[in-house]
All heavy atoms as a GROMACS GRO file, in nm:
protein
  575
    1THR      N    1   2.510  -2.355   4.144
    1THR     CA    2   2.517  -2.327   4.001
    1THR      C    3   2.407  -2.404   3.930
    1THR      O    4   2.352  -2.500   3.984
    1THR     CB    5   2.655  -2.366   3.946
    1THR    OG1    6   2.682  -2.500   3.978
    1THR    CG2    7   2.764  -2.277   3.997
    2LYS      N    8   2.374  -2.360   3.811
    2LYS     CA    9   2.260  -2.420   3.742
    2LYS      C   10   2.281  -2.427   3.591
    2LYS      O   11   2.371  -2.363   3.535
    2LYS     CB   12   2.134  -2.340   3.771
    2LYS     CG   13   2.137  -2.199   3.711
    2LYS     CD   14   2.012  -2.122   3.746
    2LYS     CE   15   2.021  -1.982   3.685
    2LYS     NZ   16   1.904  -1.903   3.715
    3VAL      N   17   2.195  -2.504   3.528
    3VAL     CA   18   2.182  -2.509   3.382
    3VAL      C   19   2.034  -2.489   3.354
    3VAL      O   20   1.949  -2.551   3.419
    3VAL     CB   21   2.228  -2.646   3.326
    3VAL    CG1   22   2.188  -2.660   3.181
    3VAL    CG2   23   2.377  -2.664   3.342
    4ASN      N   24   2.001  -2.400   3.264
    4ASN     CA   25   1.862  -2.381   3.227
    4ASN      C   26   1.851  -2.360   3.077
    4ASN      O   27   1.949  -2.330   3.009
    4ASN     CB   28   1.799  -2.264   3.303
    4ASN     CG   29   1.865  -2.132   3.274
    4ASN    OD1   30   1.987  -2.126   3.258
    4ASN    ND2   31   1.788  -2.027   3.270
    5GLY      N   32   1.732  -2.381   3.025
    5GLY     CA   33   1.710  -2.366   2.882
    5GLY      C   34   1.563  -2.385   2.850
    5GLY      O   35   1.478  -2.386   2.939
    6ALA      N   36   1.534  -2.403   2.723
    6ALA     CA   37   1.397  -2.420   2.678
    6ALA      C   38   1.393  -2.522   2.565
    6ALA      O   39   1.484  -2.528   2.482
    6ALA     CB   40   1.337  -2.288   2.632
    7VAL      N   41   1.288  -2.601   2.564
    7VAL     CA   42   1.264  -2.699   2.459
    7VAL      C   43   1.170  -2.636   2.358
    7VAL      O   44   1.069  -2.576   2.395
    7VAL     CB   45   1.202  -2.828   2.517
    7VAL    CG1   46   1.172  -2.927   2.406
    7VAL    CG2   47   1.294  -2.889   2.621
    8LYS      N   48   1.207  -2.648   2.231
    8LYS     CA   49   1.122  -2.596   2.124
    8LYS      C   50   1.107  -2.702   2.017
    8LYS      O   51   1.198  -2.781   1.992
    8LYS     CB   52   1.182  -2.470   2.064
    8LYS     CG   53   1.187  -2.357   2.162
    8LYS     CD   54   1.230  -2.228   2.100
    8LYS     CE   55   1.227  -2.123   2.209
    8LYS     NZ   56   1.209  -1.991   2.158
    9LYS      N   57   0.991  -2.703   1.956
    9LYS     CA   58   0.961  -2.795   1.847
    9LYS      C   59   0.924  -2.710   1.727
    9LYS      O   60   0.823  -2.640   1.730
    9LYS     CB   61   0.847  -2.887   1.888
    9LYS     CG   62   0.803  -2.986   1.784
    9LYS     CD   63   0.696  -3.076   1.845
    9LYS     CE   64   0.617  -3.145   1.739
    9LYS     NZ   65   0.510  -3.226   1.797
   10ILE      N   66   1.011  -2.709   1.628
   10ILE     CA   67   0.995  -2.626   1.509
   10ILE      C   68   0.974  -2.480   1.549
   10ILE      O   69   0.884  -2.413   1.503
   10ILE     CB   70   0.882  -2.679   1.417
   10ILE    CG1   71   0.899  -2.830   1.392
   10ILE    CG2   72   0.883  -2.607   1.283
   10ILE    CD1   73   0.786  -2.894   1.314
   11GLY      N   74   1.056  -2.433   1.643
   11GLY     CA   75   1.056  -2.293   1.684
   11GLY      C   76   0.951  -2.252   1.784
   11GLY      O   77   0.943  -2.137   1.824
   12VAL      N   78   0.866  -2.346   1.826
   12VAL     CA   79   0.757  -2.315   1.919
   12VAL      C   80   0.784  -2.386   2.052
   12VAL      O   81   0.826  -2.502   2.053
   12VAL     CB   82   0.622  -2.362   1.861
   12VAL    CG1   83   0.508  -2.336   1.959
   12VAL    CG2   84   0.594  -2.294   1.728
   13SER      N   85   0.758  -2.318   2.164
   13SER     CA   86   0.778  -2.379   2.295
   13SER      C   87   0.706  -2.513   2.302
   13SER      O   88   0.594  -2.528   2.252
   13SER     CB   89   0.724  -2.288   2.405
   13SER     OG   90   0.798  -2.169   2.408
   14TYR      N   91   0.772  -2.611   2.367
   14TYR     CA   92   0.720  -2.748   2.369
   14TYR      C   93   0.747  -2.807   2.506
   14TYR      O   94   0.860  -2.804   2.554
   14TYR     CB   95   0.791  -2.828   2.261
   14TYR     CG   96   0.738  -2.966   2.237
   14TYR    CD1   97   0.614  -2.986   2.178
   14TYR    CD2   98   0.812  -3.079   2.272
   14TYR    CE1   99   0.565  -3.113   2.154
   14TYR    CE2  100   0.764  -3.206   2.249
   14TYR     CZ  101   0.640  -3.222   2.189
   14TYR     OH  102   0.592  -3.349   2.164
   15ASN      N  103   0.645  -2.860   2.571
   15ASN     CA  104   0.666  -2.915   2.705
   15ASN      C  105   0.641  -3.064   2.715
   15ASN      O  106   0.652  -3.122   2.822
   15ASN     CB  107   0.583  -2.839   2.809
   15ASN     CG  108   0.435  -2.860   2.791
   15ASN    OD1  109   0.390  -2.903   2.686
   15ASN    ND2  110   0.358  -2.829   2.892
   16ASP      N  111   0.607  -3.130   2.607
   16ASP     CA  112   0.582  -3.274   2.608
   16ASP      C  113   0.713  -3.348   2.582
   16ASP      O  114   0.729  -3.416   2.481
   16ASP     CB  115   0.475  -3.310   2.506
   16ASP     CG  116   0.403  -3.439   2.541
   16ASP    OD1  117   0.433  -3.497   2.647
   16ASP    OD2  118   0.318  -3.483   2.462
   17ALA      N  119   0.807  -3.328   2.674
   17ALA     CA  120   0.942  -3.383   2.660
   17ALA      C  121   0.997  -3.416   2.797
   17ALA      O  122   0.940  -3.377   2.899
   17ALA     CB  123   1.033  -3.282   2.590
   18ILE      N  124   1.106  -3.488   2.798
   18ILE     CA  125   1.183  -3.509   2.920
   18ILE      C  126   1.325  -3.465   2.890
   18ILE      O  127   1.380  -3.496   2.783
   18ILE     CB  128   1.176  -3.654   2.971
   18ILE    CG1  129   1.244  -3.664   3.108
   18ILE    CG2  130   1.232  -3.752   2.872
   18ILE    CD1  131   1.209  -3.790   3.184
   19VAL      N  132   1.382  -3.387   2.978
   19VAL     CA  133   1.516  -3.331   2.961
   19VAL      C  134   1.605  -3.392   3.069
   19VAL      O  135   1.567  -3.391   3.187
   19VAL     CB  136   1.516  -3.178   2.972
   19VAL    CG1  137   1.655  -3.122   2.950
   19VAL    CG2  138   1.418  -3.118   2.872
   20SER      N  139   1.720  -3.445   3.029
   20SER     CA  140   1.811  -3.508   3.124
   20SER      C  141   1.949  -3.448   3.111
   20SER      O  142   1.995  -3.416   3.001
   20SER     CB  143   1.820  -3.658   3.096
   20SER     OG  144   1.694  -3.719   3.109
   21VAL      N  145   2.014  -3.429   3.226
   21VAL     CA  146   2.152  -3.378   3.229
   21VAL      C  147   2.243  -3.492   3.275
   21VAL      O  148   2.212  -3.563   3.370
   21VAL     CB  149   2.166  -3.251   3.318
   21VAL    CG1  150   2.128  -3.277   3.461
   21VAL    CG2  151   2.304  -3.193   3.308
   22PHE      N  152   2.355  -3.509   3.203
   22PHE     CA  153   2.452  -3.614   3.231
   22PHE      C  154   2.589  -3.552   3.259
   22PHE      O  155   2.628  -3.455   3.195
   22PHE     CB  156   2.468  -3.707   3.109
   22PHE     CG  157   2.346  -3.788   3.079
   22PHE    CD1  158   2.242  -3.736   3.004
   22PHE    CD2  159   2.337  -3.919   3.124
   22PHE    CE1  160   2.131  -3.812   2.973
   22PHE    CE2  161   2.226  -3.996   3.094
   22PHE     CZ  162   2.122  -3.943   3.019
   23ASN      N  163   2.663  -3.612   3.352
   23ASN     CA  164   2.802  -3.573   3.378
   23ASN      C  165   2.885  -3.629   3.264
   23ASN      O  166   2.883  -3.750   3.238
   23ASN     CB  167   2.848  -3.631   3.512
   23ASN     CG  168   2.990  -3.594   3.547
   23ASN    OD1  169   3.080  -3.603   3.465
   23ASN    ND2  170   3.009  -3.554   3.670
   24LYS      N  171   2.956  -3.544   3.192
   24LYS     CA  172   3.030  -3.587   3.074
   24LYS      C  173   3.149  -3.677   3.109
   24LYS      O  174   3.181  -3.768   3.034
   24LYS     CB  175   3.078  -3.465   2.996
   24LYS     CG  176   3.129  -3.500   2.858
   24LYS     CD  177   3.144  -3.379   2.771
   24LYS     CE  178   3.194  -3.422   2.635
   24LYS     NZ  179   3.198  -3.313   2.542
   25ASP      N  180   3.213  -3.654   3.224
   25ASP     CA  181   3.329  -3.736   3.262
   25ASP      C  182   3.289  -3.879   3.296
   25ASP      O  183   3.358  -3.974   3.261
   25ASP     CB  184   3.403  -3.674   3.380
   25ASP     CG  185   3.478  -3.548   3.342
   25ASP    OD1  186   3.514  -3.531   3.224
   25ASP    OD2  187   3.501  -3.464   3.432
   26THR      N  188   3.176  -3.895   3.367
   26THR     CA  189   3.135  -4.028   3.412
   26THR      C  190   3.025  -4.090   3.327
   26THR      O  191   2.995  -4.208   3.342
   26THR     CB  192   3.084  -4.021   3.558
   26THR    OG1  193   2.966  -3.940   3.561
   26THR    CG2  194   3.190  -3.964   3.651
   27MET      N  195   2.962  -4.008   3.243
   27MET     CA  196   2.849  -4.050   3.159
   27MET      C  197   2.726  -4.090   3.242
   27MET      O  198   2.637  -4.156   3.194
   27MET     CB  199   2.889  -4.164   3.066
   27MET     CG  200   3.007  -4.132   2.976
   27MET     SD  201   2.976  -3.992   2.865
   27MET     CE  202   2.874  -4.072   2.744
   28ARG      N  203   2.722  -4.044   3.366
   28ARG     CA  204   2.610  -4.078   3.454
   28ARG      C  205   2.502  -3.972   3.451
   28ARG      O  206   2.531  -3.852   3.444
   28ARG     CB  207   2.659  -4.096   3.597
   28ARG     CG  208   2.742  -4.220   3.613
   28ARG     CD  209   2.779  -4.240   3.758
   28ARG     NE  210   2.867  -4.354   3.766
   28ARG     CZ  211   2.858  -4.446   3.859
   28ARG    NH1  212   2.769  -4.435   3.953
   28ARG    NH2  213   2.942  -4.547   3.860
   29LEU      N  214   2.379  -4.019   3.463
   29LEU     CA  215   2.264  -3.930   3.472
   29LEU      C  216   2.271  -3.854   3.603
   29LEU      O  217   2.287  -3.913   3.709
   29LEU     CB  218   2.135  -4.010   3.465
   29LEU     CG  219   2.005  -3.934   3.485
   29LEU    CD1  220   1.982  -3.834   3.371
   29LEU    CD2  221   1.889  -4.031   3.495
   30VAL      N  222   2.258  -3.721   3.595
   30VAL     CA  223   2.257  -3.636   3.715
   30VAL      C  224   2.114  -3.608   3.758
   30VAL      O  225   2.078  -3.620   3.874
   30VAL     CB  226   2.334  -3.504   3.690
   30VAL    CG1  227   2.323  -3.410   3.808
   30VAL    CG2  228   2.479  -3.533   3.654
   31SER      N  229   2.030  -3.571   3.661
   31SER     CA  230   1.892  -3.536   3.693
   31SER      C  231   1.808  -3.531   3.566
   31SER      O  232   1.862  -3.514   3.456
   31SER     CB  233   1.887  -3.400   3.763
   31SER     OG  234   1.758  -3.372   3.809
   32SER      N  235   1.678  -3.545   3.581
   32SER     CA  236   1.585  -3.532   3.469
   32SER      C  237   1.470  -3.441   3.511
   32SER      O  238   1.439  -3.431   3.631
   32SER     CB  239   1.528  -3.667   3.428
   32SER     OG  240   1.628  -3.748   3.372
   33ALA      N  241   1.407  -3.378   3.414
   33ALA     CA  242   1.296  -3.286   3.442
   33ALA      C  243   1.201  -3.282   3.323
   33ALA      O  244   1.241  -3.308   3.209
   33ALA     CB  245   1.349  -3.146   3.471
   34ILE      N  246   1.079  -3.245   3.353
   34ILE     CA  247   0.978  -3.217   3.250
   34ILE      C  248   0.971  -3.065   3.238
   34ILE      O  249   0.959  -2.995   3.339
   34ILE     CB  250   0.840  -3.272   3.291
   34ILE    CG1  251   0.845  -3.423   3.316
   34ILE    CG2  252   0.734  -3.236   3.187
   34ILE    CD1  253   0.862  -3.508   3.194
   35PRO      N  254   0.979  -3.010   3.117
   35PRO     CA  255   0.970  -2.864   3.102
   35PRO      C  256   0.835  -2.811   3.150
   35PRO      O  257   0.734  -2.882   3.148
   35PRO     CB  258   0.984  -2.843   2.950
   35PRO     CG  259   1.044  -2.969   2.898
   35PRO     CD  260   0.999  -3.079   2.989
   36ASN      N  261   0.834  -2.683   3.192
   36ASN     CA  262   0.708  -2.620   3.233
   36ASN      C  263   0.623  -2.592   3.108
   36ASN      O  264   0.661  -2.626   2.997
   36ASN     CB  265   0.732  -2.494   3.317
   36ASN     CG  266   0.798  -2.381   3.240
   36ASN    OD1  267   0.797  -2.377   3.116
   36ASN    ND2  268   0.858  -2.289   3.312
   37LYS      N  269   0.509  -2.529   3.127
   37LYS     CA  270   0.417  -2.507   3.014
   37LYS      C  271   0.475  -2.419   2.904
   37LYS      O  272   0.424  -2.416   2.793
   37LYS     CB  273   0.284  -2.450   3.063
   37LYS     CG  274   0.292  -2.311   3.122
   37LYS     CD  275   0.156  -2.266   3.170
   37LYS     CE  276   0.162  -2.126   3.226
   37LYS     NZ  277   0.032  -2.080   3.272
   38HIS      N  278   0.584  -2.348   2.933
   38HIS     CA  279   0.651  -2.263   2.834
   38HIS      C  280   0.772  -2.334   2.772
   38HIS      O  281   0.848  -2.273   2.698
   38HIS     CB  282   0.697  -2.133   2.898
   38HIS     CG  283   0.586  -2.057   2.964
   38HIS    ND1  284   0.485  -1.996   2.894
   38HIS    CD2  285   0.559  -2.037   3.096
   38HIS    CE1  286   0.400  -1.940   2.979
   38HIS    NE2  287   0.443  -1.963   3.102
   39GLY      N  288   0.790  -2.462   2.805
   39GLY     CA  289   0.901  -2.539   2.752
   39GLY      C  290   1.033  -2.516   2.825
   39GLY      O  291   1.137  -2.566   2.785
   40GLU      N  292   1.030  -2.443   2.937
   40GLU     CA  293   1.152  -2.408   3.010
   40GLU      C  294   1.187  -2.515   3.114
   40GLU      O  295   1.098  -2.573   3.176
   40GLU     CB  296   1.134  -2.274   3.081
   40GLU     CG  297   1.102  -2.161   2.986
   40GLU     CD  298   1.046  -2.039   3.057
   40GLU    OE1  299   0.993  -2.052   3.169
   40GLU    OE2  300   1.055  -1.930   2.997
   41TYR      N  301   1.317  -2.538   3.129
   41TYR     CA  302   1.365  -2.631   3.231
   41TYR      C  303   1.483  -2.569   3.304
   41TYR      O  304   1.546  -2.476   3.254
   41TYR     CB  305   1.407  -2.766   3.169
   41TYR     CG  306   1.522  -2.754   3.073
   41TYR    CD1  307   1.654  -2.761   3.118
   41TYR    CD2  308   1.501  -2.734   2.938
   41TYR    CE1  309   1.761  -2.748   3.031
   41TYR    CE2  310   1.606  -2.723   2.849
   41TYR     CZ  311   1.736  -2.730   2.897
   41TYR     OH  312   1.841  -2.718   2.809
   42GLN      N  313   1.511  -2.621   3.423
   42GLN     CA  314   1.624  -2.571   3.502
   42GLN      C  315   1.673  -2.682   3.594
   42GLN      O  316   1.593  -2.752   3.656
   42GLN     CB  317   1.582  -2.450   3.584
   42GLN     CG  318   1.696  -2.386   3.661
   42GLN     CD  319   1.657  -2.250   3.713
   42GLN    OE1  320   1.622  -2.161   3.636
   42GLN    NE2  321   1.662  -2.233   3.844
   43PHE      N  322   1.805  -2.696   3.602
   43PHE     CA  323   1.869  -2.789   3.694
   43PHE      C  324   1.954  -2.706   3.790
   43PHE      O  325   2.047  -2.639   3.745
   43PHE     CB  326   1.956  -2.890   3.619
   43PHE     CG  327   1.877  -2.978   3.525
   43PHE    CD1  328   1.876  -2.952   3.389
   43PHE    CD2  329   1.805  -3.086   3.573
   43PHE    CE1  330   1.804  -3.033   3.302
   43PHE    CE2  331   1.732  -3.168   3.487
   43PHE     CZ  332   1.732  -3.140   3.351
   44ASN      N  333   1.922  -2.708   3.917
   44ASN     CA  334   1.994  -2.631   4.019
   44ASN      C  335   2.089  -2.719   4.098
   44ASN      O  336   2.073  -2.841   4.102
   44ASN     CB  337   1.895  -2.566   4.116
   44ASN     CG  338   1.810  -2.462   4.048
   44ASN    OD1  339   1.860  -2.376   3.977
   44ASN    ND2  340   1.680  -2.471   4.068
   45GLY      N  341   2.185  -2.655   4.164
   45GLY     CA  342   2.274  -2.726   4.255
   45GLY      C  343   2.381  -2.810   4.188
   45GLY      O  344   2.433  -2.903   4.250
   46LEU      N  345   2.413  -2.780   4.064
   46LEU     CA  346   2.517  -2.855   3.993
   46LEU      C  347   2.654  -2.800   4.028
   46LEU      O  348   2.670  -2.682   4.057
   46LEU     CB  349   2.494  -2.847   3.841
   46LEU     CG  350   2.358  -2.896   3.791
   46LEU    CD1  351   2.345  -2.871   3.641
   46LEU    CD2  352   2.339  -3.043   3.823
   47SER      N  353   2.754  -2.885   4.020
   47SER     CA  354   2.892  -2.843   4.046
   47SER      C  355   2.939  -2.751   3.933
   47SER      O  356   2.921  -2.783   3.815
   47SER     CB  357   2.982  -2.966   4.054
   47SER     OG  358   3.116  -2.928   4.062
   48GLY      N  359   2.999  -2.639   3.968
   48GLY     CA  360   3.045  -2.542   3.869
   48GLY      C  361   3.159  -2.590   3.782
   48GLY      O  362   3.183  -2.535   3.674
   49ASP      N  363   3.229  -2.695   3.825
   49ASP     CA  364   3.340  -2.747   3.744
   49ASP      C  365   3.302  -2.872   3.665
   49ASP      O  366   3.384  -2.934   3.601
   49ASP     CB  367   3.463  -2.775   3.831
   49ASP     CG  368   3.438  -2.880   3.937
   49ASP    OD1  369   3.322  -2.920   3.956
   49ASP    OD2  370   3.536  -2.921   4.002
   50MET      N  371   3.174  -2.909   3.669
   50MET     CA  372   3.127  -3.027   3.597
   50MET      C  373   3.093  -2.992   3.452
   50MET      O  374   3.013  -2.902   3.427
   50MET     CB  375   3.004  -3.085   3.665
   50MET     CG  376   2.948  -3.208   3.593
   50MET     SD  377   2.801  -3.277   3.671
   50MET     CE  378   2.678  -3.156   3.627
   51GLU      N  379   3.153  -3.063   3.358
   51GLU     CA  380   3.113  -3.052   3.219
   51GLU      C  381   3.002  -3.153   3.199
   51GLU      O  382   3.010  -3.266   3.247
   51GLU     CB  383   3.230  -3.084   3.126
   51GLU     CG  384   3.248  -2.978   3.020
   51GLU     CD  385   3.366  -3.009   2.929
   51GLU    OE1  386   3.477  -2.968   2.963
   51GLU    OE2  387   3.342  -3.073   2.826
   52CYS      N  388   2.897  -3.113   3.131
   52CYS     CA  389   2.785  -3.204   3.113
   52CYS      C  390   2.727  -3.194   2.973
   52CYS      O  391   2.768  -3.110   2.893
   52CYS     CB  392   2.678  -3.177   3.218
   52CYS     SG  393   2.617  -3.008   3.226
   53PHE      N  394   2.634  -3.282   2.945
   53PHE     CA  395   2.557  -3.272   2.822
   53PHE      C  396   2.410  -3.293   2.856
   53PHE      O  397   2.376  -3.359   2.953
   53PHE     CB  398   2.607  -3.368   2.713
   53PHE     CG  399   2.599  -3.515   2.746
   53PHE    CD1  400   2.490  -3.590   2.706
   53PHE    CD2  401   2.702  -3.578   2.814
   53PHE    CE1  402   2.484  -3.726   2.735
   53PHE    CE2  403   2.697  -3.712   2.843
   53PHE     CZ  404   2.587  -3.788   2.804
   54ILE      N  405   2.324  -3.232   2.777
   54ILE     CA  406   2.180  -3.234   2.798
   54ILE      C  407   2.117  -3.312   2.683
   54ILE      O  408   2.153  -3.291   2.566
   54ILE     CB  409   2.122  -3.091   2.798
   54ILE    CG1  410   2.198  -2.998   2.891
   54ILE    CG2  411   1.973  -3.091   2.825
   54ILE    CD1  412   2.177  -3.022   3.036
   55VAL      N  413   2.025  -3.400   2.717
   55VAL     CA  414   1.951  -3.476   2.616
   55VAL      C  415   1.802  -3.452   2.639
   55VAL      O  416   1.755  -3.461   2.753
   55VAL     CB  417   1.981  -3.627   2.624
   55VAL    CG1  418   1.905  -3.702   2.515
   55VAL    CG2  419   2.130  -3.654   2.612
   56SER      N  420   1.731  -3.421   2.531
   56SER     CA  421   1.587  -3.401   2.540
   56SER      C  422   1.517  -3.504   2.452
   56SER      O  423   1.554  -3.521   2.335
   56SER     CB  424   1.551  -3.260   2.494
   56SER     OG  425   1.411  -3.242   2.499
   57PHE      N  426   1.419  -3.572   2.510
   57PHE     CA  427   1.344  -3.675   2.438
   57PHE      C  428   1.200  -3.629   2.420
   57PHE      O  429   1.137  -3.581   2.514
   57PHE     CB  430   1.342  -3.806   2.518
   57PHE     CG  431   1.478  -3.863   2.542
   57PHE    CD1  432   1.547  -3.836   2.660
   57PHE    CD2  433   1.539  -3.944   2.447
   57PHE    CE1  434   1.672  -3.889   2.684
   57PHE    CE2  435   1.665  -3.998   2.470
   57PHE     CZ  436   1.731  -3.970   2.588
   58ASP      N  437   1.147  -3.646   2.301
   58ASP     CA  438   1.008  -3.613   2.270
   58ASP      C  439   0.919  -3.726   2.322
   58ASP      O  440   0.928  -3.839   2.275
   58ASP     CB  441   0.992  -3.598   2.119
   58ASP     CG  442   0.852  -3.561   2.076
   58ASP    OD1  443   0.765  -3.540   2.162
   58ASP    OD2  444   0.829  -3.554   1.953
   59LEU      N  445   0.834  -3.698   2.420
   59LEU     CA  446   0.748  -3.800   2.477
   59LEU      C  447   0.643  -3.850   2.379
   59LEU      O  448   0.590  -3.960   2.396
   59LEU     CB  449   0.682  -3.748   2.606
   59LEU     CG  450   0.780  -3.720   2.721
   59LEU    CD1  451   0.706  -3.659   2.840
   59LEU    CD2  452   0.851  -3.848   2.762
   60ARG      N  453   0.614  -3.774   2.277
   60ARG     CA  454   0.519  -3.818   2.174
   60ARG      C  455   0.586  -3.903   2.067
   60ARG      O  456   0.521  -3.956   1.978
   60ARG     CB  457   0.453  -3.697   2.108
   60ARG     CG  458   0.365  -3.619   2.201
   60ARG     CD  459   0.296  -3.509   2.129
   60ARG     NE  460   0.230  -3.419   2.222
   60ARG     CZ  461   0.167  -3.310   2.186
   60ARG    NH1  462   0.160  -3.275   2.059
   60ARG    NH2  463   0.111  -3.233   2.277
   61LYS      N  464   0.719  -3.910   2.072
   61LYS     CA  465   0.800  -3.992   1.981
   61LYS      C  466   0.782  -3.952   1.834
   61LYS      O  467   0.789  -4.034   1.745
   61LYS     CB  468   0.771  -4.140   2.001
   61LYS     CG  469   0.803  -4.184   2.142
   61LYS     CD  470   0.778  -4.329   2.164
   61LYS     CE  471   0.810  -4.364   2.309
   61LYS     NZ  472   0.780  -4.500   2.342
   62GLN      N  473   0.762  -3.821   1.811
   62GLN     CA  474   0.750  -3.770   1.675
   62GLN      C  475   0.884  -3.722   1.622
   62GLN      O  476   0.903  -3.714   1.501
   62GLN     CB  477   0.648  -3.657   1.670
   62GLN     CG  478   0.508  -3.700   1.706
   62GLN     CD  479   0.411  -3.583   1.716
   62GLN    OE1  480   0.451  -3.468   1.731
   62GLN    NE2  481   0.283  -3.613   1.709
   63PHE      N  482   0.977  -3.687   1.713
   63PHE     CA  483   1.107  -3.635   1.674
   63PHE      C  484   1.217  -3.711   1.746
   63PHE      O  485   1.197  -3.763   1.855
   63PHE     CB  486   1.118  -3.485   1.707
   63PHE     CG  487   1.032  -3.398   1.620
   63PHE    CD1  488   0.900  -3.373   1.654
   63PHE    CD2  489   1.081  -3.345   1.502
   63PHE    CE1  490   0.820  -3.295   1.573
   63PHE    CE2  491   1.002  -3.267   1.421
   63PHE     CZ  492   0.871  -3.242   1.455
   64ASN      N  493   1.335  -3.715   1.686
   64ASN     CA  494   1.451  -3.777   1.749
   64ASN      C  495   1.497  -3.694   1.868
   64ASN      O  496   1.467  -3.575   1.878
   64ASN     CB  497   1.566  -3.789   1.649
   64ASN     CG  498   1.535  -3.888   1.539
   64ASN    OD1  499   1.465  -3.986   1.560
   64ASN    ND2  500   1.589  -3.863   1.420
   65ALA      N  501   1.575  -3.756   1.955
   65ALA     CA  502   1.632  -3.686   2.070
   65ALA      C  503   1.724  -3.574   2.022
   65ALA      O  504   1.783  -3.583   1.914
   65ALA     CB  505   1.710  -3.784   2.157
   66VAL      N  506   1.736  -3.471   2.104
   66VAL     CA  507   1.825  -3.359   2.075
   66VAL      C  508   1.929  -3.353   2.185
   66VAL      O  509   1.897  -3.368   2.303
   66VAL     CB  510   1.745  -3.226   2.070
   66VAL    CG1  511   1.838  -3.108   2.048
   66VAL    CG2  512   1.640  -3.233   1.962
   67ILE      N  513   2.056  -3.331   2.147
   67ILE     CA  514   2.165  -3.328   2.244
   67ILE      C  515   2.234  -3.194   2.239
   67ILE      O  516   2.263  -3.141   2.130
   67ILE     CB  517   2.268  -3.439   2.213
   67ILE    CG1  518   2.200  -3.576   2.218
   67ILE    CG2  519   2.385  -3.433   2.310
   67ILE    CD1  520   2.284  -3.686   2.163
   68GLN      N  521   2.264  -3.138   2.355
   68GLN     CA  522   2.346  -3.019   2.367
   68GLN      C  523   2.470  -3.060   2.445
   68GLN      O  524   2.460  -3.101   2.561
   68GLN     CB  525   2.273  -2.905   2.436
   68GLN     CG  526   2.353  -2.778   2.440
   68GLN     CD  527   2.276  -2.663   2.502
   68GLN    OE1  528   2.163  -2.678   2.546
   68GLN    NE2  529   2.337  -2.547   2.504
   69ASP      N  530   2.588  -3.051   2.383
   69ASP     CA  531   2.711  -3.100   2.442
   69ASP      C  532   2.796  -2.984   2.495
   69ASP      O  533   2.776  -2.869   2.458
   69ASP     CB  534   2.789  -3.176   2.335
   69ASP     CG  535   2.896  -3.267   2.392
   69ASP    OD1  536   2.905  -3.280   2.516
   69ASP    OD2  537   2.971  -3.325   2.312
   70ASN      N  538   2.892  -3.018   2.581
   70ASN     CA  539   2.988  -2.922   2.638
   70ASN      C  540   2.919  -2.811   2.716
   70ASN      O  541   2.954  -2.694   2.703
   70ASN     CB  542   3.079  -2.865   2.530
   70ASN     CG  543   3.164  -2.973   2.467
   70ASN    OD1  544   3.216  -3.059   2.535
   70ASN    ND2  545   3.176  -2.967   2.336
   71VAL      N  546   2.822  -2.847   2.797
   71VAL     CA  547   2.750  -2.751   2.880
   71VAL      C  548   2.822  -2.740   3.015
   71VAL      O  549   2.859  -2.841   3.074
   71VAL     CB  550   2.604  -2.796   2.903
   71VAL    CG1  551   2.530  -2.701   2.995
   71VAL    CG2  552   2.532  -2.812   2.769
   72VAL      N  553   2.843  -2.618   3.062
   72VAL     CA  554   2.907  -2.594   3.192
   72VAL      C  555   2.810  -2.513   3.278
   72VAL      O  556   2.768  -2.404   3.239
   72VAL     CB  557   3.041  -2.518   3.176
   72VAL    CG1  558   3.103  -2.490   3.311
   72VAL    CG2  559   3.137  -2.596   3.086
   73PRO      N  560   2.770  -2.566   3.394
   73PRO     CA  561   2.678  -2.493   3.482
   73PRO      C  562   2.737  -2.358   3.526
   73PRO      O  563   2.856  -2.345   3.546
   73PRO     CB  564   2.665  -2.586   3.603
   73PRO     CG  565   2.700  -2.721   3.551
   73PRO     CD  566   2.805  -2.698   3.447
   74LYS      N  567   2.649  -2.259   3.537
   74LYS     CA  568   2.690  -2.125   3.580
   74LYS      C  569   2.601  -2.076   3.690
   74LYS      O  570   2.490  -2.108   3.704
   74LYS     CB  571   2.686  -2.028   3.462
   74LYS     CG  572   2.784  -2.066   3.355
   74LYS     CD  573   2.779  -1.965   3.244
   74LYS     CE  574   2.880  -2.010   3.139
   74LYS     NZ  575   2.890  -1.932   3.027
   0.00000   0.00000   0.00000
């Protein structure tokens, strides 16, 4: 199972970021990735019953982190 998405900055694809997925029950980091040139990221091999949250950090430090909560891999 996987979680995938895209990072955007003011509606435009953005790849100068780091995206991390955390297990919501344990609050532990599962994996991190740098988006591709289109701002897309994907985390494969996640447990289908794991609830998680995704945090994206702007590597240029121009914007605050963005969080997506209650994510379930499919």
